[in-house]
C-alpha positions in Angstrom: 204.2 136.2 143.6 206.4 138.8 145.2 205.0 138.7 148.7 204.0 135.2 149.7 203.5 133.8 153.2 206.5 132.3 154.9 206.7 128.6 154.5 207.9 126.9 157.6 209.1 123.9 155.5 211.4 126.1 153.3 214.6 124.4 152.2 217.6 125.8 154.0 219.8 125.2 150.9 217.5 127.4 148.8 217.8 130.2 151.4 221.6 129.8 151.3 221.5 129.9 147.5 219.6 133.2 147.5 222.1 134.6 150.1 225.0 133.7 147.9 223.4 135.2 144.8 222.5 138.4 146.6 226.1 138.7 148.0 227.4 138.9 144.5 225.7 142.3 144.1 227.8 143.6 147.0 231.1 141.7 146.2 231.5 143.1 142.7 231.4 146.9 143.6 233.2 146.5 146.9 236.1 144.5 145.3 236.4 146.9 142.4 236.4 150.1 144.6 238.6 148.5 147.2 241.1 147.3 144.6 241.2 150.8 143.0 241.8 152.7 146.2 244.3 150.2 147.6 246.2 150.2 144.3 246.2 154.0 144.3 247.4 154.1 147.9 250.1 151.5 147.4 251.2 153.1 144.1 251.4 156.5 145.9 253.7 154.9 148.5 255.9 153.6 145.7 255.8 156.9 143.8 253.5 155.8 140.9 249.8 156.3 141.9 248.4 156.1 138.3 249.8 152.7 137.4 249.0 151.5 140.9 245.3 152.5 140.6 245.0 150.7 137.3 246.7 147.5 138.6 244.4 147.7 141.7 241.4 148.2 139.5 242.3 145.1 137.4 242.9 143.0 140.5 239.5 144.2 142.0 237.7 143.2 138.8 239.5 139.8 138.8 238.5 139.3 142.4 234.9 140.0 141.6 234.9 137.5 138.7 236.7 134.9 140.8 233.9 135.2 143.4 231.3 134.7 140.6 233.2 131.6 139.4 233.2 130.1 142.9 229.5 130.7 143.4 228.8 129.3 139.9 230.7 126.1 140.8 228.8 125.8 144.1 225.5 126.2 142.3 226.5 123.6 139.7 227.2 121.1 142.5 223.8 121.7 143.9 222.0 121.0 140.7 220.5 117.5 140.4 221.8 115.4 137.5 219.7 115.5 134.4 217.2 112.6 133.8 218.5 109.9 131.4 217.7 110.5 127.8 215.6 107.6 126.3 216.4 108.6 122.7 220.1 108.2 123.1 221.6 104.9 121.9 222.5 102.6 124.8 226.0 101.0 125.0 224.6 97.5 125.2 222.6 98.0 122.0 224.1 96.1 119.1 222.5 98.2 116.4 224.5 100.9 114.7 223.2 104.3 115.9 224.0 105.9 112.5 221.7 103.6 110.6 
């Protein structure tokens, strides 16, 4: 349901999670555009604006993916561990699992 009543008992971690995920939508384009123009400006100062803009663009893209990696690591830490699998052979079991 898109519009649901506000729950007073909402988990603050869930709200923080949604905030981090929505920030990725802004971080990617801002990092790419900022890297492009900063690289172009810095390349212009050094006398090579074209290579500077490409290097800045590559660094902006790398920065966007680095932020995605950090958010993914944070989300992975928030996930609860999976329940134990009852079908897997236990270590204290004397039977051969291949049999």
